[in-house]
C-alpha beads as a LAMMPS data file, in Angstrom:
LAMMPS data file: protein, C-alpha beads

97 atoms
96 bonds

1 atom types
1 bond types

-500.0 500.0 xlo xhi
-500.0 500.0 ylo yhi
-500.0 500.0 zlo zhi

Masses

1 110.0

Atoms # bond

1 1 1 -436.771 7.606 -389.306
2 1 1 -435.365 5.228 -386.607
3 1 1 -437.181 4.980 -383.372
4 1 1 -435.372 5.583 -380.057
5 1 1 -435.674 1.991 -379.204
6 1 1 -433.973 0.966 -382.654
7 1 1 -431.322 3.485 -382.133
8 1 1 -430.509 2.154 -378.581
9 1 1 -430.321 -1.536 -380.031
10 1 1 -428.059 -0.345 -382.803
11 1 1 -425.867 1.547 -380.315
12 1 1 -425.629 -1.619 -378.085
13 1 1 -424.819 -3.738 -381.249
14 1 1 -421.982 -1.467 -382.072
15 1 1 -420.626 -1.487 -378.561
16 1 1 -420.666 -5.313 -378.514
17 1 1 -419.479 -6.186 -382.037
18 1 1 -419.381 -3.550 -384.687
19 1 1 -418.773 -5.954 -387.576
20 1 1 -422.327 -6.940 -388.144
21 1 1 -423.905 -3.539 -388.288
22 1 1 -420.819 -2.251 -390.415
23 1 1 -421.477 -4.887 -392.856
24 1 1 -425.030 -3.685 -393.154
25 1 1 -423.911 -0.051 -393.573
26 1 1 -421.529 -1.059 -396.286
27 1 1 -424.196 -2.976 -398.071
28 1 1 -426.774 -0.202 -397.826
29 1 1 -424.244 2.410 -399.190
30 1 1 -423.435 0.097 -402.054
31 1 1 -427.128 -0.494 -402.910
32 1 1 -427.808 3.198 -402.665
33 1 1 -424.936 3.972 -405.052
34 1 1 -426.321 1.318 -407.439
35 1 1 -429.733 2.870 -407.371
36 1 1 -428.239 6.304 -408.095
37 1 1 -426.318 4.784 -410.943
38 1 1 -429.360 3.210 -412.480
39 1 1 -431.230 6.472 -412.415
40 1 1 -428.300 8.337 -413.712
41 1 1 -427.906 6.052 -416.646
42 1 1 -431.673 6.359 -417.486
43 1 1 -432.209 9.966 -416.839
44 1 1 -428.773 11.619 -416.418
45 1 1 -427.283 13.023 -413.311
46 1 1 -428.868 16.078 -411.688
47 1 1 -427.171 18.618 -409.478
48 1 1 -429.146 17.157 -406.472
49 1 1 -427.966 13.674 -407.222
50 1 1 -424.282 14.761 -407.420
51 1 1 -424.689 16.405 -403.999
52 1 1 -426.375 13.377 -402.596
53 1 1 -423.647 11.066 -403.830
54 1 1 -421.000 13.333 -402.265
55 1 1 -423.063 13.556 -399.036
56 1 1 -423.437 9.692 -398.949
57 1 1 -419.627 9.214 -399.215
58 1 1 -419.034 11.968 -396.527
59 1 1 -421.521 10.244 -394.201
60 1 1 -419.845 6.822 -394.745
61 1 1 -416.497 8.332 -393.901
62 1 1 -417.929 10.007 -390.798
63 1 1 -419.514 6.580 -389.766
64 1 1 -416.160 4.982 -390.241
65 1 1 -414.482 7.478 -388.063
66 1 1 -417.079 6.952 -385.333
67 1 1 -418.343 3.470 -385.023
68 1 1 -415.581 2.288 -382.605
69 1 1 -415.444 5.503 -380.408
70 1 1 -418.848 7.188 -380.518
71 1 1 -421.490 4.772 -381.293
72 1 1 -424.392 7.287 -380.743
73 1 1 -423.117 9.615 -383.599
74 1 1 -422.257 6.557 -385.672
75 1 1 -425.965 5.650 -385.416
76 1 1 -426.893 9.075 -386.412
77 1 1 -424.838 8.613 -389.516
78 1 1 -426.562 5.310 -390.190
79 1 1 -429.904 7.069 -390.057
80 1 1 -428.749 9.563 -392.730
81 1 1 -427.541 6.710 -394.994
82 1 1 -430.955 5.031 -394.562
83 1 1 -432.669 8.270 -395.438
84 1 1 -430.700 8.577 -398.731
85 1 1 -431.199 4.880 -399.468
86 1 1 -434.946 5.209 -399.039
87 1 1 -435.098 8.286 -401.190
88 1 1 -433.283 6.617 -404.122
89 1 1 -434.969 3.287 -403.767
90 1 1 -438.292 5.104 -404.116
91 1 1 -437.029 7.199 -407.104
92 1 1 -435.700 3.899 -408.839
93 1 1 -438.974 2.224 -408.435
94 1 1 -440.959 5.199 -409.616
95 1 1 -438.909 5.130 -412.905
96 1 1 -439.623 1.450 -413.215
97 1 1 -435.853 0.413 -412.915

Bonds

1 1 1 2
2 1 2 3
3 1 3 4
4 1 4 5
5 1 5 6
6 1 6 7
7 1 7 8
8 1 8 9
9 1 9 10
10 1 10 11
11 1 11 12
12 1 12 13
13 1 13 14
14 1 14 15
15 1 15 16
16 1 16 17
17 1 17 18
18 1 18 19
19 1 19 20
20 1 20 21
21 1 21 22
22 1 22 23
23 1 23 24
24 1 24 25
25 1 25 26
26 1 26 27
27 1 27 28
28 1 28 29
29 1 29 30
30 1 30 31
31 1 31 32
32 1 32 33
33 1 33 34
34 1 34 35
35 1 35 36
36 1 36 37
37 1 37 38
38 1 38 39
39 1 39 40
40 1 40 41
41 1 41 42
42 1 42 43
43 1 43 44
44 1 44 45
45 1 45 46
46 1 46 47
47 1 47 48
48 1 48 49
49 1 49 50
50 1 50 51
51 1 51 52
52 1 52 53
53 1 53 54
54 1 54 55
55 1 55 56
56 1 56 57
57 1 57 58
58 1 58 59
59 1 59 60
60 1 60 61
61 1 61 62
62 1 62 63
63 1 63 64
64 1 64 65
65 1 65 66
66 1 66 67
67 1 67 68
68 1 68 69
69 1 69 70
70 1 70 71
71 1 71 72
72 1 72 73
73 1 73 74
74 1 74 75
75 1 75 76
76 1 76 77
77 1 77 78
78 1 78 79
79 1 79 80
80 1 80 81
81 1 81 82
82 1 82 83
83 1 83 84
84 1 84 85
85 1 85 86
86 1 86 87
87 1 87 88
88 1 88 89
89 1 89 90
90 1 90 91
91 1 91 92
92 1 92 93
93 1 93 94
94 1 94 95
95 1 95 96
96 1 96 97
């Protein structure tokens, strides 16, 4: 999903000042959880959604453990968060929410 150039920019950003990118990660996770909740309230929670919610929280924890010490792996976690965000944003829009 992320280009190599974008990944390199994100890695450098984390190395210089992790606060900006971490704020974005927190916002994307919160937005994704909100999308999940909207879908759940309208259609009910599926097994897949429950797994994705757990996965999202696990990825966020992994990011939190890595962003200061292993920026490359932290960016991999960000990419996974973006993938889930994109998935649930599209589902929310498809349901007209």
